[in-house]
DODO-711021 format. One record per residue (C-alpha): residue number from 1; residue in one letter; chain; x, y, z. Coordinates in Angstrom, 2 decimals. Layout:
% DODO-711021
(NUM "A" "A" (X Y Z));
...
This chain:
% DODO-711021
(1 "X" "A" (-23.75 15.93 -14.59));
(2 "X" "A" (-20.42 17.40 -13.56));
(3 "X" "A" (-20.39 20.94 -12.21));
(4 "X" "A" (-18.86 23.61 -14.44));
(5 "X" "A" (-16.35 24.69 -11.79));
(6 "X" "A" (-12.89 24.94 -13.31));
(7 "X" "A" (-11.55 27.50 -10.84));
(8 "X" "A" (-10.12 26.16 -7.61));
(9 "X" "A" (-11.71 29.00 -5.68));
(10 "X" "A" (-15.18 27.73 -6.62));
(11 "X" "A" (-14.59 24.45 -4.78));
(12 "X" "A" (-15.31 25.26 -1.14));
(13 "X" "A" (-15.20 22.64 1.60));
(14 "X" "A" (-18.88 21.76 1.28));
(15 "X" "A" (-18.83 21.35 -2.50));
(16 "X" "A" (-15.70 19.16 -2.41));
(17 "X" "A" (-17.22 16.98 0.31));
(18 "X" "A" (-20.50 16.68 -1.57));
(19 "X" "A" (-19.12 16.05 -5.08));
(20 "X" "A" (-16.00 14.04 -4.31));
(21 "X" "A" (-17.01 12.08 -1.21));
(22 "X" "A" (-20.79 12.02 -0.71));
(23 "X" "A" (-21.71 11.56 -4.39));
(24 "X" "A" (-18.85 9.15 -4.99));
(25 "X" "A" (-17.15 10.99 -7.85));
(26 "X" "A" (-13.78 10.84 -6.12));
(27 "X" "A" (-10.80 12.86 -7.27));
(28 "X" "A" (-11.11 11.10 -10.63));
(29 "X" "A" (-14.45 12.85 -11.07));
(30 "X" "A" (-12.96 16.11 -9.84));
(31 "X" "A" (-10.10 15.84 -12.33));
(32 "X" "A" (-12.57 15.13 -15.14));
(33 "X" "A" (-14.49 18.37 -14.50));
(34 "X" "A" (-11.62 20.11 -16.26));
(35 "X" "A" (-10.20 22.00 -13.31));
(36 "X" "A" (-7.01 23.85 -14.17));
(37 "X" "A" (-5.88 24.69 -10.64));
(38 "X" "A" (-5.89 22.57 -7.50));
(39 "X" "A" (-8.65 23.18 -4.91));
(40 "X" "A" (-7.18 24.38 -1.62));
(41 "X" "A" (-8.35 21.23 0.21));
(42 "X" "A" (-5.64 19.26 -1.63));
(43 "X" "A" (-2.74 21.66 -1.12));
(44 "X" "A" (-0.33 19.94 1.22));
(45 "X" "A" (1.98 21.72 3.67));
(46 "X" "A" (5.34 22.49 2.07));
(47 "X" "A" (7.15 19.94 4.21));
(48 "X" "A" (4.76 17.16 3.09));
(49 "X" "A" (4.86 17.83 -0.63));
(50 "X" "A" (8.57 18.55 -0.87));
(51 "X" "A" (11.16 15.78 -0.82));
(52 "X" "A" (14.37 16.88 0.89));
(53 "X" "A" (16.62 15.41 -1.80));
(54 "X" "A" (15.91 13.01 -4.65));
(55 "X" "A" (18.85 10.76 -5.58));
(56 "X" "A" (18.99 10.47 -9.35));
(57 "X" "A" (20.30 7.17 -10.66));
(58 "X" "A" (19.83 5.31 -7.37));
(59 "X" "A" (17.41 2.38 -7.17));
(60 "X" "A" (16.27 -0.32 -4.80));
(61 "X" "A" (17.65 -3.83 -5.49));
(62 "X" "A" (16.13 -5.91 -8.29));
(63 "X" "A" (16.28 -9.61 -7.40));
(64 "X" "A" (15.76 -12.56 -9.75));
(65 "X" "A" (13.72 -15.13 -7.78));
(66 "X" "A" (13.49 -17.82 -10.46));
(67 "X" "A" (15.07 -20.14 -7.87));
(68 "X" "A" (13.79 -19.30 -4.40));
(69 "X" "A" (15.94 -22.07 -2.88));
(70 "X" "A" (19.19 -20.55 -4.10));
(71 "X" "A" (21.08 -19.32 -0.99));
(72 "X" "A" (22.19 -16.25 -2.93));
(73 "X" "A" (18.56 -15.30 -3.55));
(74 "X" "A" (17.74 -15.63 0.14));
(75 "X" "A" (20.81 -13.61 1.07));
(76 "X" "A" (19.87 -10.84 -1.37));
(77 "X" "A" (16.29 -10.66 -0.05));
(78 "X" "A" (17.32 -10.57 3.60));
(79 "X" "A" (20.06 -8.03 2.90));
(80 "X" "A" (17.59 -5.76 1.05));
(81 "X" "A" (15.04 -6.16 3.85));
(82 "X" "A" (17.62 -4.99 6.39));
(83 "X" "A" (19.23 -2.16 4.41));
(84 "X" "A" (16.39 -0.86 2.25));
(85 "X" "A" (13.09 -2.34 3.42));
(86 "X" "A" (12.23 -2.41 -0.31));
(87 "X" "A" (13.23 -4.45 -3.35));
(88 "X" "A" (11.79 -5.56 -6.69));
(89 "X" "A" (11.49 -9.16 -7.80));
(90 "X" "A" (11.53 -10.53 -11.33));
(91 "X" "A" (10.88 -14.06 -12.64));
(92 "X" "A" (8.45 -14.61 -9.76));
(93 "X" "A" (6.32 -17.03 -11.82));
(94 "X" "A" (3.07 -15.04 -11.67));
(95 "X" "A" (1.80 -15.03 -15.27));
(96 "X" "A" (2.00 -11.66 -16.99));
(97 "X" "A" (-1.61 -12.20 -18.06));
(98 "X" "A" (-2.71 -12.23 -14.40));
(99 "X" "A" (-0.90 -8.94 -13.74));
(100 "X" "A" (-2.26 -7.29 -16.88));
(101 "X" "A" (-5.78 -8.47 -16.14));
(102 "X" "A" (-5.86 -7.00 -12.64));
(103 "X" "A" (-4.55 -3.69 -13.99));
(104 "X" "A" (-7.33 -3.68 -16.59));
(105 "X" "A" (-9.87 -4.57 -13.89));
(106 "X" "A" (-8.66 -1.65 -11.77));
(107 "X" "A" (-9.28 0.76 -14.64));
(108 "X" "A" (-12.62 -0.90 -15.33));
(109 "X" "A" (-13.83 -0.36 -11.75));
(110 "X" "A" (-12.82 3.28 -11.65));
(111 "X" "A" (-14.47 3.85 -15.03));
(112 "X" "A" (-17.82 2.89 -13.49));
(113 "X" "A" (-20.33 5.62 -12.82));
(114 "X" "A" (-20.12 7.47 -9.52));
(115 "X" "A" (-23.42 5.86 -8.55));
(116 "X" "A" (-22.02 2.36 -9.06));
(117 "X" "A" (-18.76 3.06 -7.21));
(118 "X" "A" (-20.64 4.77 -4.39));
(119 "X" "A" (-22.42 1.49 -3.60));
(120 "X" "A" (-19.16 0.54 -1.88));
(121 "X" "A" (-18.74 3.74 0.14));
(122 "X" "A" (-18.74 3.71 3.95));
(123 "X" "A" (-22.33 4.95 4.01));
(124 "X" "A" (-23.68 2.45 1.46));
(125 "X" "A" (-21.53 -0.69 1.56));
(126 "X" "A" (-22.99 -3.83 3.12));
(127 "X" "A" (-19.57 -4.86 4.41));
(128 "X" "A" (-16.33 -3.26 5.59));
(129 "X" "A" (-14.54 -5.85 3.49));
(130 "X" "A" (-15.26 -4.07 0.18));
(131 "X" "A" (-14.81 -0.34 0.58));
(132 "X" "A" (-14.50 2.52 -1.93));
(133 "X" "A" (-12.81 5.64 -0.56));
(134 "X" "A" (-10.97 8.76 -1.61));
(135 "X" "A" (-7.79 10.14 -0.07));
(136 "X" "A" (-6.83 8.23 3.13));
(137 "X" "A" (-8.91 9.32 6.12));
(138 "X" "A" (-10.71 12.47 4.87));
(139 "X" "A" (-12.20 13.39 8.24));
(140 "X" "A" (-8.79 13.23 9.93));
(141 "X" "A" (-6.71 14.98 7.27));
(142 "X" "A" (-5.88 18.68 7.19));
(143 "X" "A" (-5.08 18.29 3.49));
(144 "X" "A" (-6.53 15.59 1.24));
(145 "X" "A" (-4.48 13.20 -0.89));
(146 "X" "A" (-4.99 12.96 -4.65));
(147 "X" "A" (-6.10 9.33 -4.82));
(148 "X" "A" (-9.18 7.11 -5.05));
(149 "X" "A" (-9.16 3.58 -3.69));
(150 "X" "A" (-11.07 0.31 -3.57));
(151 "X" "A" (-10.00 -1.90 -0.66));
(152 "X" "A" (-10.92 -5.59 -0.67));
(153 "X" "A" (-10.32 -7.66 2.47));
(154 "X" "A" (-10.36 -11.40 1.84));
(155 "X" "A" (-12.43 -13.62 4.12));
(156 "X" "A" (-13.55 -16.43 1.81));
(157 "X" "A" (-14.29 -17.22 -1.81));
(158 "X" "A" (-17.99 -17.15 -1.01));
(159 "X" "A" (-17.90 -13.68 0.53));
(160 "X" "A" (-15.76 -12.30 -2.30));
(161 "X" "A" (-18.21 -13.70 -4.84));
(162 "X" "A" (-21.13 -12.14 -3.00));
(163 "X" "A" (-19.71 -8.76 -1.94));
(164 "X" "A" (-16.82 -7.73 -4.18));
(165 "X" "A" (-17.64 -5.73 -7.36));
(166 "X" "A" (-18.35 -7.98 -10.31));
(167 "X" "A" (-16.26 -5.68 -12.53));
(168 "X" "A" (-13.02 -6.77 -10.88));
(169 "X" "A" (-13.49 -9.61 -8.36));
(170 "X" "A" (-12.31 -12.48 -10.57));
(171 "X" "A" (-9.14 -10.67 -11.60));
(172 "X" "A" (-8.37 -9.59 -8.03));
(173 "X" "A" (-8.83 -13.13 -6.73));
(174 "X" "A" (-6.50 -14.51 -9.42));
(175 "X" "A" (-3.89 -11.88 -8.53));
(176 "X" "A" (-4.26 -12.55 -4.81));
(177 "X" "A" (-4.04 -16.34 -5.08));
(178 "X" "A" (-0.97 -16.12 -7.31));
(179 "X" "A" (0.50 -13.61 -4.88));
(180 "X" "A" (0.04 -16.10 -2.05));
(181 "X" "A" (2.73 -18.26 -3.67));
(182 "X" "A" (5.14 -15.32 -3.55));
(183 "X" "A" (4.14 -14.63 0.07));
(184 "X" "A" (4.83 -18.26 1.04));
(185 "X" "A" (8.33 -18.08 -0.43));
(186 "X" "A" (9.04 -14.69 1.13));
(187 "X" "A" (7.94 -15.96 4.53));
(188 "X" "A" (10.33 -18.90 4.33));
(189 "X" "A" (13.26 -16.76 3.19));
(190 "X" "A" (12.72 -14.00 5.74));
(191 "X" "A" (12.28 -16.38 8.69));
(192 "X" "A" (15.26 -18.50 7.64));
(193 "X" "A" (17.26 -15.27 7.57));
(194 "X" "A" (16.36 -14.86 11.24));
(195 "X" "A" (17.45 -18.47 11.95));
(196 "X" "A" (13.81 -19.43 12.47));
(197 "X" "A" (13.68 -22.76 10.67));
(198 "X" "A" (10.67 -24.38 12.36));
(199 "X" "A" (7.97 -22.63 10.35));
(200 "X" "A" (4.84 -24.34 11.65));
(201 "X" "A" (1.27 -23.47 10.76));
(202 "X" "A" (0.96 -21.07 13.69));
(203 "X" "A" (3.92 -18.99 12.49));
(204 "X" "A" (2.54 -18.99 8.97));
(205 "X" "A" (-0.77 -17.67 10.27));
(206 "X" "A" (0.96 -15.14 12.52));
(207 "X" "A" (2.79 -13.54 9.60));
(208 "X" "A" (0.51 -14.22 6.63));
(209 "X" "A" (-2.87 -14.98 8.18));
(210 "X" "A" (-4.92 -12.34 6.38));
(211 "X" "A" (-4.86 -10.60 3.01));
(212 "X" "A" (-6.10 -7.32 1.57));
(213 "X" "A" (-5.89 -6.04 -2.00));
(214 "X" "A" (-6.13 -2.32 -2.70));
(215 "X" "A" (-6.83 -0.93 -6.14));
(216 "X" "A" (-5.43 2.60 -6.28));
(217 "X" "A" (-6.28 5.24 -8.88));
(218 "X" "A" (-4.26 8.46 -9.11));
(219 "X" "A" (-5.95 10.85 -11.58));
(220 "X" "A" (-4.11 13.44 -13.63));
(221 "X" "A" (-3.54 16.43 -11.36));
(222 "X" "A" (-3.59 20.12 -12.38));
(223 "X" "A" (-0.85 21.14 -9.88));
(224 "X" "A" (1.04 17.97 -8.93));
(225 "X" "A" (3.78 19.93 -7.14));
(226 "X" "A" (1.25 21.18 -4.57));
(227 "X" "A" (-0.13 17.84 -3.40));
(228 "X" "A" (0.65 14.12 -3.03));
(229 "X" "A" (-0.89 10.90 -4.28));
(230 "X" "A" (-0.11 9.29 -0.93));
(231 "X" "A" (1.67 10.97 1.97));
(232 "X" "A" (4.68 9.69 3.93));
(233 "X" "A" (3.91 6.39 5.64));
(234 "X" "A" (5.07 2.85 6.30));
(235 "X" "A" (2.71 -0.10 5.84));
(236 "X" "A" (1.11 -1.87 8.80));
(237 "X" "A" (1.33 -5.17 6.91));
(238 "X" "A" (3.78 -7.99 7.45));
(239 "X" "A" (4.95 -7.25 3.92));
(240 "X" "A" (3.40 -5.78 0.80));
(241 "X" "A" (3.48 -7.08 -2.78));
(242 "X" "A" (2.93 -4.13 -5.12));
(243 "X" "A" (2.05 -4.15 -8.80));
(244 "X" "A" (2.83 -0.84 -10.54));
(245 "X" "A" (1.75 0.33 -13.98));
(246 "X" "A" (4.36 1.85 -16.33));
(247 "X" "A" (3.87 5.47 -15.21));
(248 "X" "A" (5.89 5.53 -11.99));
(249 "X" "A" (5.62 7.79 -8.99));
(250 "X" "A" (6.58 5.68 -5.96));
(251 "X" "A" (9.39 7.13 -3.83));
(252 "X" "A" (11.22 5.46 -0.95));
(253 "X" "A" (13.03 7.32 1.83));
(254 "X" "A" (16.69 6.60 2.54));
(255 "X" "A" (16.88 7.26 6.26));
(256 "X" "A" (20.66 7.55 6.54));
(257 "X" "A" (20.83 10.53 4.17));
(258 "X" "A" (17.26 11.86 4.56));
(259 "X" "A" (16.83 11.50 0.82));
(260 "X" "A" (14.40 9.83 -1.55));
(261 "X" "A" (14.74 7.47 -4.49));
(262 "X" "A" (12.23 6.74 -7.22));
(263 "X" "A" (11.16 3.13 -7.79));
(264 "X" "A" (11.03 2.84 -11.58));
(265 "X" "A" (8.49 0.45 -13.07));
(266 "X" "A" (10.05 -2.73 -14.43));
(267 "X" "A" (7.84 -4.73 -16.81));
(268 "X" "A" (6.54 -7.87 -15.13));
(269 "X" "A" (8.16 -7.07 -11.77));
(270 "X" "A" (6.64 -6.75 -8.32));
(271 "X" "A" (7.78 -4.35 -5.62));
(272 "X" "A" (8.16 -5.90 -2.17));
(273 "X" "A" (8.34 -3.86 1.00));
(274 "X" "A" (8.62 -4.82 4.64));
(275 "X" "A" (5.74 -3.73 6.86));
(276 "X" "A" (5.59 -2.68 10.51));
(277 "X" "A" (4.47 -6.14 11.65));
(278 "X" "A" (7.61 -7.87 10.35));
(279 "X" "A" (9.78 -5.08 11.75));
(280 "X" "A" (8.31 -5.88 15.18));
(281 "X" "A" (8.47 -9.66 14.73));
(282 "X" "A" (12.14 -9.43 13.69));
(283 "X" "A" (12.92 -7.10 16.63));
(284 "X" "A" (13.92 -4.38 14.21));
(285 "X" "A" (16.28 -6.37 11.99));
(286 "X" "A" (14.00 -6.07 8.95));
(287 "X" "A" (12.75 -2.52 8.53));
(288 "X" "A" (9.58 -0.93 7.27));
(289 "X" "A" (10.48 2.27 5.44));
(290 "X" "A" (8.65 5.50 4.77));
(291 "X" "A" (7.43 5.81 1.22));
(292 "X" "A" (5.10 8.09 -0.68));
(293 "X" "A" (3.47 8.55 -4.08));
(294 "X" "A" (3.83 11.73 -6.12));
(295 "X" "A" (0.90 13.20 -8.02));
(296 "X" "A" (1.20 13.22 -11.81));
(297 "X" "A" (0.38 16.18 -14.05));
(298 "X" "A" (0.42 14.29 -17.34));
(299 "X" "A" (-1.61 11.11 -16.97));
(300 "X" "A" (-3.64 8.84 -14.72));
(301 "X" "A" (-1.77 6.19 -12.75));
(302 "X" "A" (-2.83 2.96 -11.03));
(303 "X" "A" (-1.24 0.52 -8.61));
(304 "X" "A" (-2.42 -2.71 -6.97));
(305 "X" "A" (-0.84 -3.60 -3.62));
(306 "X" "A" (-1.47 -6.97 -1.99));
(307 "X" "A" (-1.05 -6.59 1.76));
(308 "X" "A" (0.01 -9.77 3.57));
(309 "X" "A" (-0.96 -9.31 7.22));
(310 "X" "A" (-1.24 -11.03 10.59));
(311 "X" "A" (-4.77 -11.86 11.64));
(312 "X" "A" (-6.65 -9.14 13.57));
(313 "X" "A" (-6.64 -11.31 16.71));
(314 "X" "A" (-2.88 -11.99 16.65));
(315 "X" "A" (-0.51 -10.59 19.26));
(316 "X" "A" (2.54 -9.06 17.57));
(317 "X" "A" (5.90 -9.04 19.39));
(318 "X" "A" (9.50 -10.05 18.65));
(319 "X" "A" (9.63 -13.78 17.92));
(320 "X" "A" (11.07 -15.73 20.88));
(321 "X" "A" (13.52 -17.51 18.57));
(322 "X" "A" (14.89 -14.17 17.37));
(323 "X" "A" (15.57 -13.01 20.91));
(324 "X" "A" (17.06 -16.39 21.89));
(325 "X" "A" (19.30 -16.53 18.82));
(326 "X" "A" (20.67 -13.01 19.27));
(327 "X" "A" (20.48 -12.45 23.01));
(328 "X" "A" (18.78 -9.14 22.33));
(329 "X" "A" (16.22 -7.51 24.56));
(330 "X" "A" (12.86 -6.88 22.91));
(331 "X" "A" (12.56 -3.48 21.28));
(332 "X" "A" (8.79 -3.86 20.99));
(333 "X" "A" (6.14 -4.87 23.49));
(334 "X" "A" (3.29 -7.26 22.63));
(335 "X" "A" (0.39 -5.53 20.92));
(336 "X" "A" (-2.90 -6.80 19.50));
(337 "X" "A" (-2.68 -6.41 15.74));
(338 "X" "A" (-6.22 -5.06 15.42));
(339 "X" "A" (-5.40 -2.38 18.01));
(340 "X" "A" (-2.29 -1.42 16.08));
(341 "X" "A" (-4.27 -1.09 12.84));
(342 "X" "A" (-7.04 0.84 14.57));
(343 "X" "A" (-4.51 3.42 15.73));
(344 "X" "A" (-3.06 3.69 12.22));
(345 "X" "A" (-6.41 4.21 10.52));
(346 "X" "A" (-7.74 6.95 12.79));
(347 "X" "A" (-5.21 9.61 11.73));
(348 "X" "A" (-3.61 11.09 8.65));
(349 "X" "A" (-0.41 9.67 7.25));
(350 "X" "A" (2.49 10.70 9.50));
(351 "X" "A" (5.57 8.79 8.45));
(352 "X" "A" (6.43 5.98 10.86));
(353 "X" "A" (4.84 7.47 13.96));
(354 "X" "A" (2.46 4.54 14.45));
(355 "X" "A" (5.20 2.09 15.42));
(356 "X" "A" (6.11 4.26 18.41));
(357 "X" "A" (3.08 2.93 20.31));
(358 "X" "A" (4.60 -0.57 20.20));
(359 "X" "A" (8.01 0.36 21.56));
(360 "X" "A" (8.98 -1.39 24.78));
């Protein structure tokens, strides 16, 4: 039974930890208690919850990829990857049914009882490859983020069948396997844009060797202006394929003007963003960009990112062909991908600070 605490002052550190984290209710459960003001644990510093300037009417590029082999499509993708680090794609050939089904499955998982969801918590899960969490890294954060999350790391069909929640595993696998086709085309376009034309199996594995799907749930928030759904960060992936619902709330930073633009949902589209790994592999030509998610005071919101990553055992550094083709010196030193990720996941979101450890 939910506690009858509707006042923020009644939620001390211990009660938030117990109800939200230990008992598995998450912020969805906290929101559903009927609270009318935000508990202090979720109040972000002013500089983290305030966007310096939001550009109204601006948007990231929307690219029609119905013909991946069209040179103009490749040029548009590479140009967006250099200038924005973000773009949306339409006509990507993933059936709308697949996208709708994984959105429904996301809602279905988060509608499970706290007891069922908590089977996948850090304390109870039988594997790190299916993990239910709230916020980002609660033990490392001075202020918590207003988000619950199920993270599913793909190893094999057999493991997914055995360990992923039955409420969503089939839909997530269908989304992931369809997304692999998009990833294959993106890999070819991005590497060709770097004049890397010999895309052998080793390069494919280096850039797209592992996959993770996150199912994100952002509950209705009593004071959305005081917190964030997700704080400022770039992704550690090679690139990310994001499915939004129709609510909106994703913002991308424009570095040149220190401003932010909203990424409006487009029916049937996918948002693509460059991750830190591809920024390093391209020696900084393609850029990972800070982005964040605003909390919403009117409704729940979901999103489903598919992270396309190097393998944990891969060494990430500027591709030799990139350096040879441009004559550039490497901006980044070689780093074990698992070490890079370990550094990222032991601290709160802090913009793009993680990539500094890889600078030459």
